[in-house]
C-alpha positions as a Python dict, from the first residue, in 0.01 Angstrom:
ca = {
    (1, 'M'): (0, 0, 0),
    (2, 'T'): (-337, 153, 121),
    (3, 'E'): (-389, 19, 467),
    (4, 'L'): (-70, 181, 700),
    (5, 'P'): (50, 29, 1004),
    (6, 'E'): (68, 227, 1292),
    (7, 'Y'): (340, 509, 1374),
    (8, 'D'): (512, 332, 1688),
    (9, 'D'): (556, 15, 1396),
    (10, 'L'): (733, 253, 1144),
    (11, 'P'): (1067, 206, 1135),
    (12, 'P'): (1328, 418, 1363),
    (13, 'A'): (1372, 737, 1162),
    (14, 'P'): (1819, 835, 1183),
    (15, 'D'): (1762, 1177, 1374),
    (16, 'G'): (1454, 1132, 1551),
    (17, 'G'): (1089, 1036, 1475),
    (18, 'R'): (953, 706, 1243),
    (19, 'S'): (993, 662, 867),
    (20, 'A'): (757, 581, 634),
    (21, 'W'): (1032, 562, 335),
    (22, 'G'): (972, 274, 112),
    (23, 'L'): (608, 167, 238),
    (24, 'F'): (493, 245, -170),
    (25, 'G'): (798, 115, -272),
    (26, 'E'): (1169, 262, -296),
    (27, 'R'): (1068, 514, -601),
    (28, 'D'): (793, 631, -500),
    (29, 'Q'): (672, 1020, -541),
    (30, 'L'): (348, 1076, -440),
    (31, 'G'): (353, 993, -44),
    (32, 'L'): (28, 943, 118),
    (33, 'V'): (-148, 1098, -167),
    (34, 'N'): (-127, 689, -281),
    (35, 'L'): (-391, 681, -35),
    (36, 'L'): (-595, 850, -216),
    (37, 'T'): (-732, 578, -466),
    (38, 'P'): (-1019, 521, -702),
    (39, 'E'): (-1227, 357, -442),
    (40, 'R'): (-1219, 598, -197),
    (41, 'T'): (-1274, 864, -434),
    (42, 'A'): (-1591, 697, -553),
    (43, 'A'): (-1654, 641, -166),
    (44, 'A'): (-1615, 1017, -142),
    (45, 'A'): (-1844, 1161, -399),
    (46, 'K'): (-2144, 978, -237),
    (47, 'L'): (-2119, 1221, 33),
    (48, 'V'): (-2227, 1514, -191),
    (49, 'R'): (-2636, 1522, -100),
    (50, 'R'): (-2689, 1902, -132),
    (51, 'G'): (-2505, 1975, -476),
    (52, 'V'): (-2314, 2312, -292),
    (53, 'G'): (-1965, 2405, -294),
    (54, 'F'): (-1735, 2579, -149),
    (55, 'P'): (-1426, 2737, -301),
    (56, 'L'): (-1115, 2683, -101),
    (57, 'D'): (-884, 2903, -201),
    (58, 'A'): (-795, 3268, -125),
    (59, 'P'): (-790, 3537, -383),
    (60, 'L'): (-462, 3535, -528),
    (61, 'G'): (-250, 3826, -414),
    (62, 'M'): (-450, 3859, -67),
    (63, 'F'): (-143, 3832, 187),
    (64, 'S'): (22, 4134, 58),
    (65, 'P'): (289, 4193, 157),
    (66, 'P'): (364, 3842, 166),
    (67, 'L'): (380, 3709, 512),
    (68, 'N'): (748, 3549, 409),
    (69, 'S'): (936, 3819, 259),
    (70, 'N'): (1146, 3627, 42),
    (71, 'R'): (804, 3577, -144),
    (72, 'G'): (649, 3842, -393),
    (73, 'N'): (267, 3939, -476),
    (74, 'P'): (140, 3851, -806),
    (75, 'R'): (117, 4141, -1079),
    (76, 'H'): (-193, 4090, -1359),
    (77, 'Q'): (-131, 4285, -1673),
    (78, 'V'): (-458, 4300, -1950),
    (79, 'I'): (-334, 4300, -2289),
    (80, 'A'): (-588, 4381, -2586),
    (81, 'Q'): (-611, 4170, -2889),
    (82, 'P'): (-513, 4355, -3181),
    (83, 'G'): (-825, 4476, -3368),
    (84, 'G'): (-1008, 4501, -3030),
    (85, 'I'): (-1165, 4186, -3082),
    (86, 'G'): (-1084, 4101, -2719),
    (87, 'F'): (-829, 4074, -2408),
    (88, 'D'): (-564, 3828, -2276),
    (89, 'D'): (-408, 3830, -1949),
    (90, 'V'): (-44, 3803, -1798),
    (91, 'W'): (-11, 3672, -1451),
    (92, 'D'): (385, 3811, -1328),
    (93, 'N'): (568, 3698, -1038),
    (94, 'V'): (371, 3420, -898),
    (95, 'Y'): (512, 3256, -607),
    (96, 'P'): (245, 2946, -517),
    (97, 'Q'): (377, 2968, -178),
    (98, 'A'): (242, 3317, -125),
    (99, 'G'): (-116, 3234, -90),
    (100, 'S'): (-321, 2914, -83),
    (101, 'Q'): (-95, 2613, -168),
    (102, 'W'): (17, 2305, -181),
    (103, 'D'): (344, 2177, -68),
    (104, 'S'): (468, 1913, -271),
    (105, 'L'): (717, 1672, -99),
    (106, 'A'): (1034, 1804, -308),
    (107, 'H'): (942, 2144, -61),
    (108, 'I'): (1112, 2058, 252),
    (109, 'G'): (1290, 1751, 387),
    (110, 'Y'): (1372, 1531, 651),
    (111, 'S'): (1712, 1666, 704),
    (112, 'R'): (1902, 1929, 510),
    (113, 'Q'): (1965, 1733, 226),
    (114, 'M'): (1729, 1430, 210),
    (115, 'Y'): (1377, 1469, 115),
    (116, 'Y'): (1103, 1231, 93),
    (117, 'N'): (1200, 880, 26),
    (118, 'G'): (1525, 965, -28),
    (119, 'A'): (1525, 1224, -313),
    (120, 'T'): (1814, 1424, -293),
    (121, 'A'): (1850, 1837, -351),
    (122, 'E'): (1984, 1742, -694),
    (123, 'D'): (1729, 1514, -790),
    (124, 'I'): (1467, 1829, -658),
    (125, 'V'): (1625, 2113, -850),
    (126, 'S'): (1662, 1881, -1162),
    (127, 'G'): (1296, 1829, -1115),
    (128, 'R'): (1336, 1437, -1148),
    (129, 'R'): (1161, 1337, -782),
    (130, 'N'): (886, 1447, -583),
    (131, 'T'): (735, 1751, -778),
    (132, 'I'): (428, 1898, -775),
    (133, 'D'): (339, 1771, -1122),
    (134, 'R'): (324, 1402, -965),
    (135, 'W'): (46, 1445, -735),
    (136, 'A'): (-142, 1658, -1074),
    (137, 'E'): (-125, 1356, -1251),
    (138, 'H'): (-232, 1162, -994),
    (139, 'G'): (-515, 1317, -881),
    (140, 'M'): (-569, 1479, -567),
    (141, 'T'): (-967, 1407, -448),
    (142, 'G'): (-1132, 1211, -149),
    (143, 'R'): (-1298, 1248, 140),
    (144, 'G'): (-1270, 1597, 359),
    (145, 'V'): (-1328, 1661, 709),
    (146, 'L'): (-1286, 1988, 861),
    (147, 'L'): (-1186, 1973, 1198),
    (148, 'D'): (-1291, 2328, 1354),
    (149, 'M'): (-1043, 2454, 1544),
    (150, 'P'): (-1186, 2789, 1730),
    (151, 'A'): (-1518, 2554, 1831),
    (152, 'A'): (-1304, 2276, 1994),
    (153, 'M'): (-1087, 2549, 2196),
    (154, 'R'): (-1452, 2710, 2306),
    (155, 'A'): (-1556, 2356, 2419),
    (156, 'L'): (-1225, 2297, 2618),
    (157, 'G'): (-1271, 2622, 2796),
    (158, 'R'): (-994, 2780, 2640),
    (159, 'P'): (-959, 3163, 2516),
    (160, 'Y'): (-861, 3168, 2180),
    (161, 'D'): (-691, 3420, 1947),
    (162, 'P'): (-651, 3337, 1543),
    (163, 'G'): (-351, 3585, 1557),
    (164, 'A'): (-141, 3440, 1797),
    (165, 'T'): (77, 3123, 1845),
    (166, 'V'): (-147, 2873, 1979),
    (167, 'E'): (-32, 2491, 1950),
    (168, 'F'): (-310, 2206, 1884),
    (169, 'G'): (-246, 1881, 1984),
    (170, 'P'): (-370, 1519, 2015),
    (171, 'E'): (-652, 1693, 2268),
    (172, 'E'): (-744, 1978, 2098),
    (173, 'L'): (-770, 1771, 1779),
    (174, 'E'): (-1005, 1509, 1930),
    (175, 'A'): (-1220, 1763, 2039),
    (176, 'A'): (-1260, 1926, 1697),
    (177, 'R'): (-1306, 1537, 1570),
    (178, 'R'): (-1592, 1496, 1844),
    (179, 'I'): (-1769, 1832, 1738),
    (180, 'A'): (-1759, 1724, 1362),
    (181, 'G'): (-1904, 1379, 1486),
    (182, 'V'): (-1690, 1181, 1227),
    (183, 'E'): (-1450, 885, 1277),
    (184, 'Y'): (-1101, 901, 1051),
    (185, 'Q'): (-1114, 700, 779),
    (186, 'T'): (-767, 616, 554),
    (187, 'G'): (-741, 832, 282),
    (188, 'D'): (-888, 1146, 451),
    (189, 'I'): (-805, 1523, 351),
    (190, 'L'): (-816, 1653, 670),
    (191, 'L'): (-875, 2052, 735),
    (192, 'L'): (-743, 2253, 987),
    (193, 'H'): (-991, 2564, 1024),
    (194, 'T'): (-784, 2786, 1245),
    (195, 'G'): (-953, 3127, 1177),
    (196, 'F'): (-630, 3273, 1082),
    (197, 'T'): (-680, 3385, 710),
    (198, 'G'): (-1065, 3498, 815),
    (199, 'W'): (-871, 3699, 1080),
    (200, 'Y'): (-607, 3870, 826),
    (201, 'A'): (-922, 3940, 578),
    (202, 'E'): (-1015, 4184, 848),
    (203, 'Q'): (-698, 4330, 947),
    (204, 'P'): (-567, 4709, 834),
    (205, 'D'): (-291, 4787, 659),
    (206, 'S'): (-61, 4912, 995),
    (207, 'V'): (-97, 4499, 1074),
    (208, 'R'): (-66, 4344, 766),
    (209, 'K'): (311, 4490, 737),
    (210, 'R'): (448, 4431, 1071),
    (211, 'L'): (302, 4066, 1052),
    (212, 'P'): (602, 3940, 801),
    (213, 'R'): (848, 4091, 1090),
    (214, 'D'): (721, 3945, 1371),
    (215, 'L'): (413, 3662, 1292),
    (216, 'H'): (223, 3473, 1542),
    (217, 'A'): (16, 3221, 1418),
    (218, 'P'): (-173, 2871, 1509),
    (219, 'G'): (-166, 2559, 1445),
    (220, 'L'): (-49, 2188, 1492),
    (221, 'A'): (184, 2161, 1798),
    (222, 'H'): (534, 2122, 1798),
    (223, 'S'): (551, 1765, 1891),
    (224, 'E'): (588, 1402, 1811),
    (225, 'D'): (274, 1326, 1984),
    (226, 'V'): (70, 1561, 1706),
    (227, 'C'): (332, 1351, 1425),
    (228, 'R'): (212, 1031, 1582),
    (229, 'Y'): (-215, 1111, 1604),
    (230, 'L'): (-183, 1242, 1251),
    (231, 'W'): (-48, 954, 1087),
    (232, 'N'): (-264, 710, 1312),
    (233, 'A'): (-523, 891, 1159),
    (234, 'H'): (-396, 781, 844),
    (235, 'C'): (-521, 1079, 653),
    (236, 'A'): (-339, 1138, 306),
    (237, 'A'): (-313, 1566, 379),
    (238, 'V'): (-348, 1812, 635),
    (239, 'A'): (-468, 2130, 451),
    (240, 'S'): (-536, 2447, 694),
    (241, 'D'): (-618, 2829, 676),
    (242, 'T'): (-290, 2893, 866),
    (243, 'F'): (20, 3012, 770),
    (244, 'A'): (220, 2678, 788),
    (245, 'V'): (0, 2450, 939),
    (246, 'E'): (139, 2376, 1236),
    (247, 'A'): (183, 2686, 1469),
    (248, 'W'): (458, 2954, 1420),
    (249, 'P'): (693, 3103, 1488),
    (250, 'A'): (874, 2755, 1464),
    (251, 'D'): (1211, 2648, 1523),
    (252, 'T'): (1430, 2528, 1230),
    (253, 'S'): (1730, 2551, 1345),
    (254, 'P'): (1932, 2182, 1327),
    (255, 'Q'): (1943, 2117, 1712),
    (256, 'A'): (1565, 2141, 1758),
    (257, 'A'): (1517, 1891, 1432),
    (258, 'P'): (1318, 1703, 1347),
    (259, 'F'): (1002, 1828, 1579),
    (260, 'G'): (1095, 2197, 1620),
    (261, 'F'): (980, 2215, 1265),
    (262, 'I'): (725, 1922, 1188),
    (263, 'H'): (716, 1969, 822),
    (264, 'Q'): (1048, 1796, 854),
    (265, 'I'): (821, 1471, 985),
    (266, 'L'): (521, 1506, 801),
    (267, 'I'): (659, 1607, 430),
    (268, 'G'): (1022, 1476, 428),
    (269, 'S'): (926, 1128, 639),
    (270, 'F'): (560, 1050, 601),
    (271, 'G'): (535, 1204, 286),
    (272, 'M'): (201, 1426, 378),
    (273, 'A'): (42, 1665, 176),
    (274, 'L'): (54, 2017, 334),
    (275, 'G'): (-174, 2275, 198),
    (276, 'E'): (-169, 2631, 390),
    (277, 'L'): (-331, 2940, 406),
    (278, 'W'): (-655, 2792, 240),
    (279, 'W'): (-977, 2985, 294),
    (280, 'L'): (-1189, 2764, 531),
    (281, 'R'): (-1438, 3003, 678),
    (282, 'D'): (-1701, 2991, 461),
    (283, 'L'): (-1701, 2629, 474),
    (284, 'A'): (-1655, 2638, 857),
    (285, 'E'): (-1955, 2841, 916),
    (286, 'D'): (-2182, 2623, 687),
    (287, 'C'): (-2031, 2319, 847),
    (288, 'A'): (-2182, 2517, 1216),
    (289, 'R'): (-2502, 2525, 1054),
    (290, 'D'): (-2554, 2192, 930),
    (291, 'G'): (-2360, 1986, 1149),
    (292, 'V'): (-2190, 1796, 889),
    (293, 'Y'): (-1847, 1826, 848),
    (294, 'E'): (-1730, 1599, 604),
    (295, 'G'): (-1788, 1633, 218),
    (296, 'M'): (-1609, 1583, -139),
    (297, 'L'): (-1264, 1733, -168),
    (298, 'V'): (-1190, 1812, -523),
    (299, 'S'): (-834, 1983, -632),
    (300, 'V'): (-650, 2012, -920),
    (301, 'P'): (-281, 2121, -852),
    (302, 'A'): (-107, 2263, -1148),
    (303, 'R'): (78, 2008, -1369),
    (304, 'A'): (378, 2183, -1349),
    (305, 'P'): (690, 1974, -1404),
    (306, 'G'): (955, 2042, -1153),
    (307, 'G'): (703, 2271, -939),
    (308, 'I'): (771, 2257, -569),
    (309, 'A'): (409, 2393, -492),
    (310, 'S'): (64, 2488, -683),
    (311, 'T'): (-223, 2676, -598),
    (312, 'P'): (-483, 2388, -475),
    (313, 'N'): (-772, 2456, -670),
    (314, 'A'): (-987, 2328, -484),
    (315, 'T'): (-1348, 2276, -396),
    (316, 'F'): (-1553, 2151, -133),
    (317, 'L'): (-1836, 1956, -222),
    (318, 'K'): (-2156, 1916, 15),
}
């Protein structure tokens, strides 16, 4: 299936929201990445007109200390080869989710023990289902569309702070889409530019050290309306330059599920690819200059068997 029903036509999920399980088959492990078909990839290639590319990964180790204190920073060591002929290097302590990342469908479940399309926690730990290598083998290339949220907030006449908790609902997302001058197409990779990563890059150490204990970041609203909006856009993925794609802090308690922490719906129920902490500032500035907010997005996640996440290794071509 490459054409999707509307949100309200999906079957109800047992604990709230709607479920896309089974749309692509009972054993599917790609989720909405199935929408990145050869035909859509070929159409995206036709959007490359200037021949310029924008790398979308933040530098490894940029978020120091890690925004989530349960994660660590990479350590890099250069090793001289015998005889002085050259060098190798070693990266240790690499937490893919401490920086720019794709979250696989193994990252967050719809419920505590049930992941996309009925996978269990045992399936995840054993590497049998939903891991990042499934996307790597399929490929993640398609039409990218930048949604510039600071510009949308200005257009709506609202104050905005990229270092604060600001929730974007359908009204704000629609304002950004209108600025981009695009209509959504099935299989789009939406890039939610919030300005958070660019803001973080300019902060002194005193602020960076505080953030793991007191993190506030803009992102998607914790509501069924925003989940409905994204599903009905029929996108394959949403990647953002903010901490969690959704506004932070979220409410991850069972009592608030599933919309207190919409990862549970977007990943666990929809099978949507989510990208976090991407570097979007340079691309957003270029889009504002030339008025072109669409292009070809090429991402090559690590082919890491059993992996839960990967650096996106992504480029946006215009």
